N, C-alpha and C positions, 0 to 999 in steps of 0.2 A: 504492499500498500503506497509505495515512496510516491511522494506527488514535489514536482522541484517547484517554487516560485520566484519570480523573479519582479523585482520593483524596480522599474526606470522609469525616467523622467524624459527623456530622449525618445522623441515620436518614432525618430528614424530608427532606432534599434527594435522596432514590434517585426519589420520584415526581417532581418537579420536574426530575432530569436526564434521566431516562426521557422527560421528553416534550418536553424541548426540546433534545434532545442524544442519540438515541436510539441513534445509533449506536455512542454512546462505553463502552468499558471503564469501568466503577463499581467503584471499590469501598469499603466501607465500613469504615474504620482511620482511628486515628490514629495517627502518624507519631513516635516515641520511641526513644532507645537503646535499650532491652533489650523484651523483649517479657512484659506484663502492661496486666488489665483494668483501665480505667478507667469513667469516668462524663459520658455527655454530657447536658449538659439544656438542655432547650428552654425559652423564653419562650411558655409559651402563646398569648399576643398577637399574637407575631411569631415564627412558628416555623422561619424563615428568614433570620439578618439578627442584628442587633445584641443581646445579655443574650444567645447561646444560645454553648456550649462546654464545653469540658473541665471539668469540677466541679477534679478536681487542679491544673488549671493558673489557676482562677480566683481572683483577691484575695480577700478577705472582703468588703471593699466591694463586689464585683460580685456576688458571690454575696447580700448583702442586700439591695442592690436589685432585682435581677431574680431572685432566686430565694430568697424568704425564705422559705421551707419546707426547703432545703437548709440554709442560712445556721442557721437552729435544730436542725435534725441533724446539722450542726458543731460547732454549742456542746454538743448534749448530749454528743455523742462527744467530748468537752473536746477540742475542736479537733484530735483527729486524723483525719483523712478513712479512713484502714485499717479503723478505729469506725463510721463511718456506715451506721447501716441504711437503705441503699438502696430499699429495696421498699417503703417510705414518703414518701418523695420523689416528689414531684408534679413531672414531665417529665421524669426521668431514665429513663437506658438505658444498658446495660455495652457496651463496645466498646470491642475488640480494639485495643492500641497495635502497635505493632512498629517494627522499623524500614525508612526506606523502602528500603533493598538489598536486603531481604526479599521485599519487594512485586515489586520489580522482577526479581526471579532468578524468582521463584516462575510470573509472565507471559513469563518469559524472554525480558524485554526486554536486550538487548544497545547498543543506541544508537539515541539520541531528538533527532531533528531539531532540536526546540524543545520548551521547558519552560521552566514558570514557575511560581516557588514564592512563595506571598503565604498567608500563614498568621500576620497579625497577630503578629508579635514576634516569634516562635520561630525565625524564616530560619537562624540561626547554629548551632542545633540541628540543625534537619533535616538542613543540609547535612552533617554531623556523621557522621550516620546513613547516606551515600553513598559509595559507593567510588567516586569518579569517573576512574580508572582501569579498571573490570572495566565500568561504562557508560559510553560516550561520548556528550556530548551536544554537539550542532553548535552551536547558541544555545542559552544558561542565562539567565534572565530572574529575579531574587530583588527582592522588594520591601526597601529599606533603609530607607526615611522615614515615618513617618505617626504615627497616634495611641501606637503601642507606642516613638514615639523615634528616634532615628537610629542605625542598626545597621551603618553603612558599613563602618568598619573593623572590625566583627567577620565581616561579612559577605566581603569582602576575603579578609582573615585565613583564613577557611574555605574561602574557595577558591583564594588564592592564597600564604597564608602558608608562611613560609620552612621550616616542620616539611611543609610537602605537596611534591611533587614532580608535581603535575599539570598536563596540559598545555593548561593555560587563559589565557587572557589577556584582560585586564580589555580592553572595547569601549568602553565610555561609560556614565556615569552621564547619566543624565534622568530629571528629575521624579523620584519616590519611587525608582524602581527602577536596579539599576545592572547590565550589558549586560556578559556574558562570551561569548566564543566557542571551539570547542576549537581549536588552532592547526595543525591540517589543514582547518578548516573554511576556504573559500574565500569572503570576502564579495561579492565581484566575480565570481563565476560565477553564486553563487545570486542576483543578483538578476538575473540575465540570463536566466534561466528563469522 
């Protein structure tokens, strides 16, 4: 009963996912703490990859480099993203942004065997939208190091912090990732199957 769930805000990724992972459940959405509409920008030279992302989360340097028309529209709106005329920005698409827990609740997911969170720097914010008591994750892998800097402490605090009562433990830090396991997950038994 394995089911792969892929959540991605890039509208161009949908066709790629359907071709390479047709069995997966695809959710076209961004993840943030409250429900709102954001804008995904696609660099037409690279529809999947570097230079693409949520305009509201990009810095002005990235906007200027990869999306000069979006940068100019932002300047015309006096640096106020809420006033940008997105209809005239090449490569922009509206995308809904919702808490991760809401997506899992709508899908009826109560338990995840293996989850990877790799969102180029926003991992701590994403983890804060997840109720780790309501949705059990046996093995949770979270990117903590990379181009967006070292987020090791922020990720550990989001999962194991003193204000949390989550039933998780740190398993290992390997490469760019931190691995956590649910306290009821038995690594020795899982490895033998």
